[in-house]
PAPA-832369 format. One line per field, with one value per residue: residue in three letters; y, z, x of N, C-alpha, C in turn. Coordinates in steps of 0.2 Angstrom, whole numbers. Layout:
N
res = Ala / ...
n_y = Y / ...
n_z = Z / ...
n_x = X / ...
ca_y = Y / ...
ca_z = Z / ...
ca_x = X / ...
c_y = Y / ...
c_z = Z / ...
c_x = X / ...
//
This chain:
92
res = Met / Pro / Asn / Ile / Lys / Ser / Val / Ile / Lys / Asp / Val / Lys / Arg / Ser / Arg / Leu / Arg / Asn / Leu / Arg / Asn / Val / Ala / Ala / Lys / Ser / Gln / Ile / Lys / Thr / His / Val / Lys / Lys / Ser / Arg / Thr / Leu / Ile / Ala / Glu / Ala / Thr / Ala / Val / Thr / Pro / Glu / Val / Leu / Glu / Ser / Val / Ser / Lys / Thr / Phe / Ser / Val / Ile / Asp / Lys / Ala / Trp / Lys / Arg / Gly / Ile / Ile / His / Lys / Asn / Ala / Ala / Asn / Arg / Arg / Lys / Ser / Arg / Leu / Ala / Lys / Arg / Val / Ser / Glu / Val / Ala / Lys / Thr / Ala
n_y = 271 / 269 / 278 / 276 / 264 / 253 / 253 / 250 / 236 / 232 / 233 / 223 / 212 / 211 / 210 / 197 / 189 / 191 / 185 / 172 / 170 / 171 / 160 / 149 / 151 / 148 / 135 / 129 / 132 / 123 / 110 / 109 / 110 / 98 / 89 / 91 / 87 / 74 / 69 / 72 / 64 / 51 / 37 / 31 / 33 / 32 / 25 / 33 / 46 / 49 / 51 / 61 / 72 / 72 / 76 / 89 / 95 / 96 / 105 / 116 / 118 / 121 / 133 / 141 / 140 / 147 / 159 / 164 / 162 / 166 / 158 / 155 / 155 / 144 / 134 / 134 / 131 / 118 / 112 / 113 / 104 / 92 / 91 / 88 / 76 / 68 / 68 / 61 / 49 / 46 / 44 / 32
n_z = 574 / 563 / 549 / 540 / 528 / 530 / 544 / 547 / 543 / 552 / 564 / 562 / 561 / 573 / 581 / 577 / 581 / 595 / 598 / 595 / 604 / 616 / 615 / 615 / 628 / 636 / 632 / 638 / 652 / 653 / 650 / 661 / 672 / 670 / 671 / 684 / 692 / 688 / 694 / 708 / 710 / 709 / 716 / 714 / 702 / 687 / 670 / 663 / 670 / 668 / 654 / 652 / 659 / 651 / 639 / 643 / 646 / 633 / 626 / 634 / 630 / 617 / 617 / 623 / 613 / 603 / 608 / 616 / 630 / 643 / 644 / 657 / 664 / 657 / 661 / 675 / 676 / 672 / 681 / 693 / 690 / 688 / 701 / 708 / 703 / 707 / 721 / 722 / 718 / 728 / 739 / 735
n_x = -141 / -128 / -122 / -113 / -108 / -99 / -98 / -111 / -111 / -101 / -108 / -118 / -111 / -105 / -116 / -120 / -109 / -110 / -122 / -118 / -107 / -114 / -123 / -113 / -108 / -119 / -120 / -109 / -112 / -123 / -118 / -109 / -117 / -125 / -115 / -111 / -123 / -123 / -111 / -114 / -124 / -119 / -112 / -100 / -86 / -92 / -93 / -102 / -102 / -88 / -89 / -98 / -91 / -79 / -85 / -89 / -77 / -72 / -81 / -78 / -65 / -66 / -73 / -63 / -53 / -59 / -59 / -69 / -70 / -58 / -42 / -38 / -50 / -56 / -47 / -49 / -63 / -63 / -54 / -61 / -72 / -65 / -59 / -71 / -74 / -63 / -65 / -77 / -72 / -63 / -71 / -78
ca_y = 267 / 272 / 280 / 273 / 257 / 248 / 253 / 246 / 229 / 230 / 232 / 217 / 206 / 211 / 207 / 190 / 186 / 191 / 179 / 165 / 169 / 169 / 153 / 145 / 151 / 144 / 128 / 128 / 131 / 118 / 104 / 109 / 108 / 91 / 85 / 92 / 83 / 67 / 68 / 73 / 58 / 45 / 34 / 29 / 35 / 27 / 28 / 39 / 52 / 51 / 53 / 68 / 76 / 73 / 81 / 96 / 98 / 97 / 111 / 122 / 119 / 124 / 140 / 144 / 141 / 152 / 166 / 166 / 163 / 166 / 152 / 153 / 153 / 137 / 129 / 134 / 127 / 110 / 110 / 112 / 98 / 86 / 90 / 85 / 69 / 65 / 68 / 55 / 43 / 45 / 41 / 26
ca_z = 569 / 560 / 542 / 535 / 526 / 533 / 551 / 548 / 542 / 558 / 569 / 560 / 562 / 581 / 584 / 576 / 586 / 602 / 599 / 595 / 610 / 621 / 614 / 617 / 635 / 638 / 631 / 643 / 658 / 653 / 651 / 668 / 677 / 669 / 674 / 692 / 694 / 688 / 699 / 714 / 711 / 708 / 722 / 712 / 696 / 682 / 663 / 661 / 673 / 664 / 647 / 653 / 660 / 645 / 634 / 646 / 644 / 625 / 625 / 637 / 626 / 610 / 618 / 624 / 607 / 599 / 611 / 619 / 637 / 644 / 645 / 664 / 665 / 655 / 666 / 682 / 676 / 671 / 687 / 698 / 689 / 690 / 708 / 711 / 701 / 712 / 728 / 722 / 717 / 735 / 744 / 733
ca_x = -139 / -123 / -124 / -108 / -110 / -94 / -99 / -117 / -109 / -98 / -113 / -121 / -106 / -104 / -122 / -120 / -104 / -112 / -126 / -114 / -104 / -119 / -125 / -108 / -107 / -125 / -119 / -104 / -116 / -128 / -114 / -106 / -123 / -127 / -110 / -111 / -128 / -121 / -106 / -117 / -129 / -115 / -108 / -93 / -85 / -95 / -91 / -107 / -99 / -82 / -91 / -101 / -85 / -75 / -89 / -89 / -70 / -72 / -85 / -75 / -59 / -68 / -75 / -57 / -50 / -63 / -59 / -76 / -68 / -51 / -39 / -38 / -57 / -57 / -44 / -53 / -69 / -61 / -51 / -66 / -75 / -60 / -59 / -77 / -74 / -59 / -68 / -81 / -67 / -60 / -76 / -80
c_y = 271 / 273 / 277 / 266 / 252 / 247 / 249 / 238 / 227 / 229 / 225 / 211 / 206 / 208 / 199 / 186 / 186 / 186 / 172 / 164 / 168 / 162 / 148 / 145 / 148 / 137 / 125 / 127 / 125 / 111 / 104 / 107 / 101 / 87 / 85 / 87 / 76 / 65 / 68 / 66 / 51 / 43 / 32 / 32 / 30 / 30 / 33 / 46 / 54 / 54 / 60 / 73 / 77 / 77 / 88 / 99 / 100 / 104 / 117 / 123 / 123 / 131 / 144 / 145 / 146 / 159 / 168 / 166 / 163 / 159 / 150 / 152 / 146 / 132 / 129 / 130 / 119 / 108 / 108 / 105 / 92 / 85 / 86 / 77 / 65 / 64 / 62 / 48 / 41 / 41 / 34 / 20
c_z = 565 / 552 / 537 / 534 / 529 / 540 / 552 / 547 / 549 / 563 / 568 / 563 / 570 / 584 / 583 / 580 / 593 / 603 / 599 / 601 / 616 / 621 / 617 / 625 / 639 / 638 / 637 / 650 / 659 / 654 / 658 / 673 / 676 / 672 / 682 / 695 / 694 / 693 / 706 / 716 / 711 / 715 / 720 / 705 / 690 / 675 / 661 / 664 / 669 / 657 / 647 / 654 / 654 / 640 / 636 / 644 / 637 / 624 / 628 / 633 / 620 / 611 / 619 / 617 / 602 / 602 / 614 / 627 / 637 / 645 / 652 / 666 / 663 / 660 / 673 / 682 / 676 / 677 / 692 / 697 / 690 / 697 / 711 / 709 / 706 / 719 / 728 / 722 / 724 / 740 / 742 / 735
c_x = -134 / -125 / -119 / -109 / -105 / -96 / -106 / -115 / -105 / -103 / -117 / -117 / -105 / -110 / -122 / -115 / -106 / -117 / -123 / -110 / -109 / -122 / -119 / -107 / -113 / -123 / -114 / -108 / -120 / -124 / -111 / -111 / -125 / -121 / -110 / -117 / -126 / -116 / -109 / -121 / -125 / -112 / -101 / -92 / -87 / -93 / -96 / -104 / -93 / -84 / -94 / -95 / -81 / -79 / -89 / -82 / -70 / -75 / -81 / -69 / -61 / -70 / -68 / -53 / -53 / -62 / -65 / -74 / -61 / -48 / -39 / -45 / -58 / -54 / -47 / -59 / -68 / -58 / -56 / -70 / -71 / -59 / -65 / -77 / -69 / -61 / -73 / -77 / -64 / -65 / -78 / -75
//
């Protein structure tokens, strides 16, 4: 543990930010998983699926805007979800 007061504060801030970032990443994973299961179970694109995907996109975008994930990572995650939705739409 550091002795300098400002460094002690920096360590505390860093730990809080880390917790916040971990929580945000966990939230992204949870929403993506829920959306994927809804998409996999769906025979056609329903409003429930679209709402879930929309909410997931929102969570991903918020994490990107806060600097928690990289812009390309956010776009990749959204693209993969959109691709799954379009595959369901094609089969229906």
